ZASEBA-238754 format. One line per 10 residues: their letters; for each residue x, y negated, z negated of N, C-alpha, C. Coordinates in steps of 0.001 Angstrom, whole numbers, plus 500000, padded with zeros to 6 digits. Example, Ala and Ser with C-alpha at 12.3 -4.5 7.8 and 13.67 -1.06 7.14 Angstrom:
BEGIN
as> 513190 505690 492200 512300 504500 492200 513200 503300 492200  512850 502250 492920 513670 501060 492860 512900 499970 492130
This chain:
BEGIN
mtplllssyt> 443661 091672 874286 443875 091426 872873 442577 091623 872098  442686 091859 870816 441509 091955 869955 440971 090550 869698  439689 090306 869954 439155 088953 869741 439371 088468 868314  439609 087182 868183 439816 086550 866884 438784 085451 866687  438384 085277 865447 437363 084288 865101 437973 082920 864879  437419 081899 865522 437733 080512 865178 436732 080115 864098  437120 080314 862854 436167 080080 861769 435998 078605 861446  436938 077786 861885 436838 076336 861714 437752 075683 862732  437383 074487 863193 438230 073781 864152 437893 072293 864106  438832 071491 864545 438656 070037 864497 439618 069369 865459
attclgcgld> 439291 068161 865885 440176 067390 866764 440047 065903 866465  441181 065225 866471 441239 063776 866308 442089 063199 867430  441477 062328 868228 442166 061688 869345 441704 060238 869417  442017 059575 870512 441547 058206 870702 440036 058144 870863  439380 059291 871039 437912 059318 871089 437312 059167 869700  438110 059417 868673 437621 059311 867304 438115 060466 866457  437731 060428 865205 438189 061413 864232 437096 062460 864028  437353 063687 864470 436419 064768 864213 435550 065152 865389  434785 066216 865179 434014 066830 866253 432857 065969 866733  432162 065304 865823 431003 064506 866232 431402 063414 867213
atlaslrqgr> 432480 062710 866893 432943 061631 867777 433401 062196 869116  434078 063334 869073 434571 063952 870298 433410 064407 871178  432441 065090 870575 431300 065601 871337 430483 064460 871940  430229 063428 871161 429450 062299 871671 430147 061647 872859  431454 061497 872772 432200 060889 873874 432163 061760 875118  432292 063073 874931 432241 063979 876073 430877 063926 876748  429828 063926 875951 428473 063878 876517 428250 062593 877310  428747 061494 876782 428501 060185 877390 429517 059827 878468  430543 060675 878640 431575 060371 879616 432408 059167 879231  432590 058981 877925 433312 057816 877420 434802 058119 877292
sglapcafet> 435629 057142 877575 437075 057262 877451 437565 056430 876271  438631 056926 875629 439246 056169 874540 440500 055436 874967  440814 055446 876244 442035 054806 876731 441911 053289 876711  443037 052628 876464 443078 051165 876416 444454 050697 876877  444573 049432 877332 445891 048923 877723 446886 049054 876581  448103 049395 876911 449126 049667 875895 449450 048420 875079  449263 048538 873766 449664 047480 872837 450353 048121 871641  451057 049219 871889 451683 049981 870811 453068 049447 870500  453287 049171 869206 454607 048768 868728 455161 047631 869589  456408 047756 870044 457023 046705 870860 457035 047061 872342
vdlatwigev> 456281 048088 872713 456327 048591 874090 455799 047533 875059  456549 047291 876104 456162 046334 877141 456075 047085 878461  454954 047746 878672 454730 048520 879890 453305 048272 880380  453144 048216 881677 451813 048074 882264 451212 049467 882422  450645 049966 881344 450045 051289 881367 448944 051353 880316  448140 052396 880380 447075 052621 879406 447449 053803 878525  447019 053771 877267 447361 054834 876329 446130 055239 875515  446256 056375 874870 445213 056853 873966 445715 056822 872539  445526 055698 871861 446023 055517 870490 444922 055847 869490  445263 056605 868461 444316 056972 867411 444247 055855 866378
agvddqqlpd> 443036 055418 866069 442849 054349 865087 443091 054863 863675  443661 054022 862830 443758 054310 861410 444927 055158 860971  445832 055498 861881 446950 056370 861499 447837 055694 860462  448141 054422 860683 449042 053728 859760 448400 053433 858409  447089 053615 858299 446418 053422 857011 446484 054667 856135  446922 055773 856706 447012 057010 855935 448140 056918 854900  447858 057402 853703 448866 057468 852650 449068 058924 852275  450277 059415 852458 450558 060789 852073 450610 060898 850551  450285 062067 849994 450398 062250 848542 451817 061943 848067  451923 061451 846850 453245 061085 846315 454240 062230 846406
slrrydcrnn> 453756 063446 846187 454659 064598 846196 455171 064929 847597  454559 064328 848628 454945 064619 850004 455451 063378 850740  455832 062354 849996 456260 061102 850631 457498 061267 851514  458289 062297 851239 459483 062508 852067 459108 062810 853519  457864 063224 853749 457393 063548 855098 456774 062339 855812  456843 061169 855195 456091 060036 855733 456621 059597 857096  455786 059734 858093 456056 059257 859449 454731 059278 860195  454689 058660 861347 453416 058571 862071 452857 059956 862391  453725 060889 862766 453241 062203 863163 452576 062940 862003  453163 062873 860839 452579 063578 859700 451376 062836 859126
rlaqlglead> 451343 061516 859270 450125 060798 858889 448968 061192 859802  449265 061324 861102 448248 061769 862047 447815 063201 861727  448768 064044 861340 448427 065413 860947 447460 065419 859778  447744 064612 858758 446861 064556 857590 445471 064066 857977  445405 063041 858817 444118 062526 859277 443319 063641 859953  443991 064428 860783 443323 065512 861468 442929 066652 860552  443786 067008 859614 443506 068112 858700 442286 067839 857824  442064 066585 857492 440965 066251 856589 439645 066016 857318  439657 066056 858645 438416 065853 859407 437575 067127 859408  436272 066965 859469 435325 068076 859621 435431 069121 858512
gfaehvrqai> 435953 068733 857356 436080 069690 856267 437089 070788 856542  437979 070562 857527 438909 071624 857905 439818 072021 856746  440355 071051 856026 441258 071360 854915 440569 072227 853866  439305 071971 853601 438576 072780 852625 438395 074209 853125  438133 074374 854416 438035 075724 854974 439360 076467 854847  440473 075759 855025 441783 076379 854834 441955 076823 853388  441563 075967 852461 441719 076328 851038 440849 077535 850678  439686 077635 851290 438841 078805 851058 439505 080070 851607  440170 079944 852766 440876 081090 853331 442042 081499 852432  442736 080515 851875 443841 080821 850960 443322 081559 849727
arygktrvgi> 442162 081147 849249 441564 081828 848102 441200 083276 848442  440790 083520 849685 440422 084880 850108 441645 085766 850291  442679 085220 850930 443786 086060 851375 445064 085915 850557  445238 084784 849898 446475 084542 849172 447410 083630 849938  448247 082902 849226 449067 081864 849851 450223 082408 850691  450506 083717 850588 451547 084297 851434 450972 084906 852707  449650 084932 852832 449012 085650 853943 448335 084731 854958  448544 083430 854797 448020 082463 855769 449214 081811 856465  449313 082024 857758 450439 081488 858510 450131 080140 859131  451183 079448 859546 451062 078136 860187 451800 078186 861511
flgtstagil> 451093 077817 862586 451664 077837 863930 451239 076538 864613  452164 075575 864678 451821 074250 865187 452736 073848 866330  452161 073185 867326 452920 072701 868465 453125 071196 868405  454262 070761 868901 454561 069331 869010 455644 069163 870055  455732 067983 870642 456832 067745 871580 457876 066827 870970  457458 065693 870443 458435 064744 869898 458360 064602 868382  457389 065245 867742 457280 065208 866279 457373 063760 865780  458217 063516 864785 458291 062186 864180 459423 061338 864708  459672 061403 866013 460799 060670 866588 460665 059160 866398  459435 058668 866264 459265 057234 866031 459999 056794 864769
qtelayrrrd> 460043 057664 863762 460723 057320 862512 462208 057080 862756  462789 057848 863677 464192 057639 864032 464355 056335 864801  463431 056066 865705 463492 054814 866465 463436 053610 865528  462558 053684 864540 462445 052584 863579 463687 052493 862695  464253 053656 862341 465452 053662 861497 466636 053023 862215  466725 053223 863521 467837 052641 864271 467792 051118 864249  466632 050549 864076 466535 049090 863973 467125 048583 862658  467232 049494 861703 467703 049089 860363 469094 049639 860054  469851 049958 861088 471215 050435 860863 472066 049381 860149  473021 049873 859406 473965 048972 858753 474722 048191 859826
pvsgalpddf> 474713 046870 859759 475339 046066 860824 476846 046276 860946  477470 046765 859909 478926 046979 859947 479267 048408 860330  478708 049374 859575 479069 050774 859806 478193 051460 860848  477012 050910 861093 476080 051561 862005 475314 052700 861373  475501 052901 860059 474836 054008 859372 473330 053792 859317  472594 054875 859434 471147 054815 859308 470766 054587 857849  469608 053993 857582 469208 053689 856208 469065 054956 855370  469319 054800 854077 469292 055951 853170 467914 056588 853060  466854 055823 853304 465512 056383 853149 465030 057155 854384  465892 057233 855413 465531 058007 856597 465907 059471 856375
iyrcthnsfs> 464915 060367 856502 465144 061795 856277 464801 062526 857563  465802 062881 858329 465576 063518 859625 464762 064800 859485  465143 065652 858556 464494 066962 858436 462986 066841 858260  462539 065871 857514 461124 065773 857164 460315 064913 858128  460969 064330 859116 460246 063425 860011 460484 063779 861477  461681 063492 861983 461991 063684 863391 462074 065162 863761  462572 065991 862896 462721 067419 863137 461421 068024 863676  461508 068841 864712 460300 069452 865288 459541 070308 864282  460253 070870 863300 459608 071718 862308 458881 070903 861232  459096 069603 861233 458560 068762 860162 457064 068937 859960
vaeftrdyfg> 456283 068923 861046 454830 068979 860898 454379 070335 860360  455085 071408 860712 454740 072721 860173 455101 072804 858687  456275 072264 858335 456685 072280 856931 455770 071387 856090  455410 070228 856641 454488 069340 855936 453157 070041 855677  452632 070702 856695 451345 071381 856542 451445 072520 855537  452541 073241 855565 452735 074321 854584 452737 073762 853166  453470 072677 852949 453521 072083 851613 452197 071408 851247  451487 070892 852242 450200 070231 851998 449216 071204 851361  449290 072474 851779 448374 073483 851238 449037 074417 850228  450319 074195 849945 451007 075056 848983 451146 076487 849478
legpaiavst> 451334 076662 850763 451439 077994 851350 452865 078530 851265  452976 079863 851307 454286 080515 851234 454473 081550 852336  453566 081572 853301 453678 082515 854406 454510 081945 855539  454506 082612 856683 455302 082137 857827 454813 080790 858335  455758 079967 858724 455444 078663 859313 456330 078473 860534  455716 078197 861671 456438 078126 862937 456032 076866 863693  457021 076174 864240 456758 075054 865143 457156 075472 866551  456294 075219 867512 456575 075514 868913 456709 074197 869655  457798 074052 870394 458013 072828 871162 458408 073206 872584  457400 073418 873405 457601 073758 874822 456881 072722 875678
acsssakvfa> 457118 071462 875342 456481 070347 876053 454961 070485 875967  454276 070363 877093 452822 070207 877065 452057 071516 876906  452757 072643 876836 452099 073919 876539 452221 074281 875065  452866 073448 874272 453233 073792 872894 452063 074303 872069  450989 073525 871997 449908 073894 871078 448873 074801 871704  449107 075245 872949 448360 076385 873478 449080 077667 873099  450394 077660 873219 451179 078857 872940 451074 079290 871478  450753 078360 870576 450652 078759 869163 449486 079716 868929  448435 079611 869750 447324 080556 869613 447801 081970 869910  448606 082117 870961 449137 083428 871317 450110 083928 870252
aaarqlalgs> 450950 083044 869743 451912 083441 868708 451198 083914 867449  450166 083184 867036 449410 083568 865842 448680 084890 866062  448116 085081 867261 447408 086327 867558 448332 087527 867428  449576 087374 867858 450529 088485 867739 450808 088823 866281  450945 087801 865438 451220 088064 864025 450013 088676 863317  448818 088250 863692 447613 088870 863134 447518 090330 863564  447883 090620 864819 447853 092003 865299 448892 092861 864581  450025 092272 864257 451069 093008 863544 450721 093248 862080  449790 092458 861559 449411 092606 860161 450260 091822 859186  451112 090923 859700 451969 090135 858802 451204 089007 858114
idaaivggvd> 450037 088635 858665 449181 087612 858063 447722 088032 858231  446844 087370 857487 445406 087621 857589 444642 086442 858176  445271 085298 858244 444657 084106 858823 445775 083179 859281  445436 082290 860215 446450 081380 860745 445864 080009 860986  446598 078993 860544 446316 077614 860935 447075 077391 862236  446346 077146 863318 446983 076878 864609 446590 075483 865063  447433 074894 865873 447082 073565 866375 448285 072814 866872  448106 071508 867028 449182 070672 867520 449010 069236 867092  450138 068572 866937 450149 067150 866578 451244 066469 867386  450896 065424 868089 451889 064596 868763 451440 063153 868656
slclttlygf> 452382 062290 868344 452054 060886 868123 452840 059998 869073  452329 058812 869275 452968 057859 870176 454342 057446 869660  455235 057223 870584 456573 056747 870229 457159 056031 871440  458232 055313 871222 458836 054550 872309 459502 055467 873329  460123 056530 872844 460826 057449 873737 459876 058043 874767  458706 058490 874320 457742 059097 875239 457232 058078 876254  456833 056920 875774 456245 055927 876677 457254 055426 877705  458441 055060 877238 459449 054584 878190 460006 055734 879027  460066 056926 878424 460598 058079 879149 459737 058454 880339  458422 058579 880136 457536 058912 881248 457497 057780 882276
aslqltsplp> 457612 056546 881796 457650 055423 882734 458908 055492 883592  460037 055874 883002 461286 055958 883757 461231 057063 884810  460422 058094 884546 460222 059161 885521 459180 058787 886572  458637 057589 886458 457601 057078 887371 456360 057983 887347  456018 058404 886136 454877 059303 885964 453697 058643 885268  453820 057393 884841 452710 056718 884188 451951 055847 885180  450655 055766 884971 449809 054951 885847 449586 053573 885227  449482 052540 886044 449128 051217 885516 447639 051107 885200  446866 052129 885549 445431 052191 885305 445125 053381 884407  443918 053488 883871 443555 054714 883164 443713 055904 884111
crpydvardg> 444278 056991 883616 444592 058111 884495 443336 058689 885146  443493 059179 886374 442377 059670 887188 442683 061088 887676  442510 062097 886827 442847 063462 887246 442079 063888 888492  442795 064517 889404 442224 065119 890611 441587 064096 891554  441752 062827 891283 441252 061784 892178 442185 061660 893379  441634 061309 894517 442450 061144 895700 443485 060040 895510  443205 059078 894611 444128 057962 894370 444897 058107 893060  444928 059319 892494 445632 059517 891214 447091 059100 891358  447631 058479 890306 449003 057980 890414 449767 058050 889094  449351 058943 888195 450151 059097 886987 449332 059296 885734
isvgegaafa> 450032 059566 884646 449391 059919 883382 449124 058684 882524  448263 058889 881539 448093 057949 880434 448480 058705 879177  449537 058276 878522 450026 058981 877336 449062 058770 876177  448749 059831 875483 447891 059747 874308 448531 060423 873116  447833 060394 872001 448263 061104 870802 447057 061827 870220  447315 062835 869420 446198 063570 868851 446648 064614 867859  445683 065101 867089 445890 066195 866141 444680 067104 866230  444915 068374 866492 443816 069334 866589 444232 070630 865912  443277 071251 865226 443570 072450 864451 442432 073448 864566  442776 074720 864407 441778 075773 864290 442262 076774 863260
llertpaslp> 441326 077433 862628 441630 078504 861684 441251 079820 862347  442250 080648 862595 442030 081939 863236 441984 083039 862183  440977 083891 862291 440850 085040 861397 440407 086248 862209  440606 087436 861649 440084 088635 862303 438559 088577 862310  437970 089147 863344 436513 089120 863439 435895 090061 862414  434874 089616 861701 434190 090490 860749 433393 091565 861472  432994 092586 860730 432244 093694 861323 430944 093214 861952  430326 092231 861318 429078 091678 861840 429290 090210 862168  429252 089903 863465 429484 088527 863906 428161 087797 864062  428041 086608 863496 426817 085832 863725 426757 085341 865160
agallllgsg> 425556 085266 865713 425393 084731 867063 425930 083304 867109  426640 083011 868169 427195 081674 868315 428592 081513 867759  429144 082547 867114 430511 082455 866601 431483 082253 867761  432500 081429 867536 433486 081126 868565 434685 082054 868436  435163 082569 869569 436205 083587 869570 437335 083223 870521  438558 083537 870118 439694 083556 871036 439731 084953 871639  439559 085031 872960 439438 086326 873623 440716 086775 874309  441524 085833 874770 442716 086231 875505 443688 085092 875703  444911 085456 876012 445945 084455 876291 446879 084988 877358  447460 084078 878113 448440 084432 879130 449555 083418 879157
etsdayhmss> 450791 083887 879118 451954 083004 879094 452918 083396 880209  453420 082405 880909 454440 082643 881928 455476 081527 881866  456613 081781 882495 457652 080755 882619 458207 080849 884027  457813 079905 884897 458262 080022 886277 459619 079370 886501  460008 078435 885606 461342 077819 885675 461682 077331 887074  460671 076790 887760 460895 076322 889121 461745 075051 889141  461464 074146 888210 462143 072848 888198 461993 072262 886804  462929 071382 886430 462881 070815 885081 461586 070055 884803  461070 069314 885789 459886 068499 885510 458782 068624 886557  459001 069403 887608 457977 069564 888651 457446 070999 888645
phpeglgarl> 456143 071169 888835 455583 072514 888868 455900 073210 890188  455801 074527 890198 455900 075265 891452 454833 074717 892400  455180 074364 893637 454222 073673 894514 452963 074475 894821  453035 075805 894738 451849 076629 894960 451182 077039 893644  451703 076518 892531 451121 076846 891231 451299 078302 890852  452428 078900 891225 452638 080328 890991 452564 080688 889515  453328 079974 888673 453313 080272 887247 451953 080045 886631  451252 079006 887085 449910 078722 886580 448956 079864 886905  449012 080341 888146 448116 081433 888546 448418 082701 887766  449698 083006 887571 450061 084203 886811 449610 084101 885358
amqaalrsak> 449678 082899 884768 449220 082718 883387 447715 082938 883287  446955 082402 884240 445508 082598 884221 445148 084071 884416  445860 084749 885310 445609 086170 885524 445921 086975 884259  447012 086633 883589 447375 087330 882354 446324 087105 881269  445791 085889 881200 444748 085604 880209 443490 086409 880495  443127 086519 881771 441950 087321 882143 442148 088786 881771  443342 089325 882015 443618 090712 881629 443542 090874 880121  444111 089915 879412 444109 089967 877947 442689 089961 877399  441809 089176 878026 440417 089064 877574 439510 090140 878169  440071 090942 879082 439289 091992 879771 438092 091382 880515
lnpaeidyin> 438367 090294 881216 437346 089605 882000 437803 089482 883438  436861 089288 884332 437222 088987 885712 436893 087519 885998  437434 086950 887067 437239 085517 887323 435778 085087 887362  434893 085956 887836 433480 085583 887956 432808 085406 886604  433441 085867 885520 432846 085762 884188 433236 084470 883463  434084 083663 884062 434461 082378 883465 433441 081323 883901  432927 080577 882932 431890 079566 883201 432432 078151 883294  433600 077909 882676 434165 076558 882677 435670 076668 882515  436391 075831 883244 437846 075738 883118 438220 074323 882731  438911 074190 881605 439494 072893 881254 440882 072854 881885
lhgtatpand> 441006 072073 882934 442247 072011 883697 443316 071230 882947  444578 071576 883216 445670 070786 882642 445583 069363 883178  445386 069212 884469 445001 067957 885102 445593 066689 884539  446884 066463 884750 447536 065287 884160 447308 064015 884964  446873 064150 886199 446657 063030 887123 447923 062593 887840  448976 063402 887791 450110 063152 888675 449852 063888 889985  450326 063367 891111 450065 064024 892392 450520 065478 892428  451726 065755 891942 452275 067112 892044 451569 068091 891114  451317 067689 889862 450704 068615 888910 449313 069038 889363  448484 068071 889706 447114 068412 890080 447076 069237 891357
aaegkavaal> 447969 068939 892301 448001 069704 893548 448361 071158 893290  449369 071391 892450 449807 072754 892169 448733 073525 891414  448174 072913 890376 447142 073600 889600 445895 073832 890438  445526 072841 891245 444348 072984 892084 444472 074161 893037  445650 074350 893618 445873 075493 894501 445745 076803 893736  446310 076850 892531 446274 078075 891741 444850 078430 891339  444087 077440 890910 442702 077687 890487 441853 078113 891684  442019 077433 892802 441246 077782 893992 441565 079190 894472  442841 079591 894384 443236 080926 894825 442599 082009 893973  442407 081721 892699 441906 082736 891771 440396 082691 891588
fgdrvacsst> 439832 081487 891584 438414 081321 891276 437586 080788 892450  438246 080279 893473 437521 079630 894537 436806 078394 894022  435602 078138 894551 434828 076985 894085 433615 077431 893277  433740 078606 892628 432598 079196 891923 432505 078780 890462  433569 078210 889913 433607 077919 888483 433695 076414 888250  432825 075888 887413 432879 074475 887051 434175 074176 886321  434822 073077 886674 436098 072751 886037 436258 071237 885958  437122 070811 885067 437421 069385 884928 438657 069216 884081  439271 068066 884190 440305 067647 883244 439709 066556 882371  439885 066677 881064 439346 065683 880133 440401 064659 879701
kgatghtlga> 441535 064642 880395 442594 063713 880005 442246 062258 880341  441264 062048 881220 440798 060686 881439 440066 060127 880236  439671 061010 879329 439021 060597 878080 440018 060442 876951  440913 061411 876809 441823 061454 875653 443217 060952 875955  443565 060822 877243 444960 060668 877599 445641 062024 877495  446889 062066 877927 447667 063303 877827 448344 063316 876463  447841 064156 875576 448356 064195 874205 449579 065101 874076  450159 065479 875194 451460 066154 875262 451478 067430 874426  452296 067488 873373 452381 068712 872587 451113 069078 871858  450172 068150 871740 448888 068433 871101 447809 068800 872114
agaveavica> 448107 068685 873421 447072 068826 874441 446429 070206 874436  447214 071259 874268 446653 072601 874277 445611 072799 873195  445897 072316 871998 444956 072461 870888 443762 071534 871052  443995 070297 871486 442889 069359 871716 441907 069959 872721  442435 070515 873795 441561 071024 874852 440970 072386 874500  441619 073122 873593 440992 074330 873052 439742 073954 872259  439839 072885 871479 438671 072420 870720 437587 071914 871671  437965 071249 872744 436972 070810 873731 436265 072024 874335  437001 073080 874605 436374 074315 875088 435428 074891 874039  435815 074841 872766 434940 075332 871706 433643 074525 871661
lalghdllpg> 433746 073212 871836 432545 072374 871864 431688 072695 873085  432330 072944 874215 431580 073311 875418 430805 074599 875191  431436 075576 874557 430799 076856 874271 429690 076711 873244  429936 075936 872229 428973 075806 871143 427770 074955 871474  427888 074122 872521 426800 073196 872845 426335 073322 874297  426750 074384 874981 426383 074563 876391 426579 073273 877175  427801 072768 877075 428160 071507 877712 429264 071741 878728  429097 071206 879915 430147 071216 880927 430736 069806 880975  431917 069601 880356 432481 068251 880263 432895 067699 881623  432664 066416 881797 433069 065745 883016 434480 065202 882922
spqtenldpa> 434822 064342 883867 436181 063824 883991 436145 062303 884068  436078 061629 882915 436041 060164 882925 437212 059575 883722  436962 058519 884419 437906 057764 885254 438004 058319 886673  437793 059619 886863 437884 060187 888207 436624 059821 888988  436794 059203 890128 435660 058752 890932 435568 059448 892278  436708 059639 892927 436712 060200 894273 437607 061440 894297  436991 062598 894188 437742 063844 894160 438575 063991 895433  439824 064369 895239 440713 064614 896366 440114 065729 897230  439834 065463 898505 439206 066483 899356 440084 067701 899599  441358 067628 899193 442246 068782 899352 441889 069904 898384
faldyllrsr> 441088 069578 897347 440761 070575 896330 439405 071208 896621  439414 072509 896859 438164 073249 897077 437689 073804 895741  437264 072910 894869 436880 073264 893500 435506 072693 893165  434826 073318 892202 433590 072749 891644 434000 071821 890513  434524 070650 890891 435087 069711 889918 433994 068783 889401  433894 068672 888087 432829 067901 887444 433272 066457 887219  432653 065542 887931 432922 064129 887686 432172 063638 886453  430983 064165 886225 430154 063746 885091 429782 064970 884258  429639 064781 882966 429228 065873 882080 427786 066260 882360  427509 067543 882177 426134 068008 882316 425920 069234 881442
dgrvrhalsn> 424691 069503 881137 424367 070704 880377 424519 071921 881279  424914 073042 880693 425068 074273 881458 425477 075400 880534  425038 076583 880853 425330 077739 880014 426821 078075 880096  427468 078110 878954 428902 078421 878895 429094 079569 877906  429511 080712 878412 429799 081883 877563 431294 082144 877457  432025 081809 878511 433474 082006 878527 434128 080760 879116  435131 080245 878428 435847 079054 878893 437340 079321 878906  437999 078835 879939 439444 078989 880083 440095 077613 879974  441205 077542 879257 441919 076273 879098 443357 076440 879562  443806 075526 880419 445162 075567 880966 446051 074520 880315
sfgfggsncs> 447286 074918 880013 448293 073991 879504 449628 074352 880139  450208 073409 880864 451437 073666 881603 452470 072607 881251  453663 073034 880868 454680 072101 880401 455871 071989 881337  456673 070955 881125 457931 070797 881852 458740 072093 881774  459515 072339 882812 460345 073529 882832 459599 074783 883208  458304 074655 883534 457517 075816 883941 457028 076651 882805  456781 076065 881641 456219 076790 880501 454703 076717 880586  454072 077838 880872 452635 077854 881163 451883 078712 880164  450677 078264 879809 449841 079046 878904 448374 078805 879242  447638 079896 879373 446183 079838 879565 445519 080594 878431
lifgvaa> 444452 080021 877902 443689 080626 876819 442250 080811 877260  441621 081882 876779 440218 082127 877069 439453 082230 875761  438375 081452 875677 437500 081451 874510 436113 081921 874909  435399 082474 873940 434048 082945 874215 433154 082726 873015  431863 082960 873223 430889 082800 872159 430187 084129 871943  430013 084526 870690 429377 085789 870370 427891 085729 870698  427385 086815 871277 425967 086872 871643 425099 087053 870402
């Protein structure tokens, strides 16, 4: 693919709001996970909750979109001056030429959960102030973002479980290549809700401890929430040194099982290979891999086999979900931003909570963050149903 410029990017997770908080936490190996005290949830698990979401007030003209997911989106959009960079892009290209490509898994489902508590006791009808289209609907966050900036170009929501906000980078790149847009807001937003927390617990996929990716004693995920965004544009004729670039993407669908990965990581390996071809790179040119690394026994085993088969133990890698939790539909975008920080600061992020690497993995797995030259970074995002996406980012010389 033709490289694309990440002219602006930002991330908000339980580590904090914006790049400074995220970078400081990564450097220090700090985790934002805490025992679950969300809403009425009664589960022995740890979560990554973003502070201040409920304090957000949407503009009066957009109150119909009010829900936790869109409040989190607004919090993320306003971090690091990202919204202003978007407005500058709109001024350059026009409001019909900036597209929106956002990933989410459950969108504003919490709003529906809360509405069900207020059903009419006789008829069972949901309250009149509940608006499904603007809250629970998967497209809600894309429509909210479009209206937030007054845009009139294409707006797309991708919901492919945990690969959602990685796949939006590939979708936006295709539209930029076609010439239908000149810039794209890409990213993902997923917020905590009862369905997700109880759902993963019912699948016996949540850990009673902070998640420990790739640890020999790993026993499940820690659900998190987050909002991460990037502004993609065509690369200018003259690139400044240090500019961050999207170099390639690879997407596969192995459809091995509804919730379990292919045991040999077949789809994962094919996605990474496709990303390398797209970026015109070979495995030896990758300096860091941000692993999907959910900390479930099956996921880490499958991905570990795929990475080892393709890269051996030559490439530094880690999962940062011990810091952020698994932000589900936002994970691809959150970890794309982590890769951008790694590239921009020559940082090899460690894996908070992981103490004893599973000896079954023949990988250069980073338990602690360290400085190191990073020119090319690969990020993996793999979702239920075998929806896989790998992205490759680089830094201009």
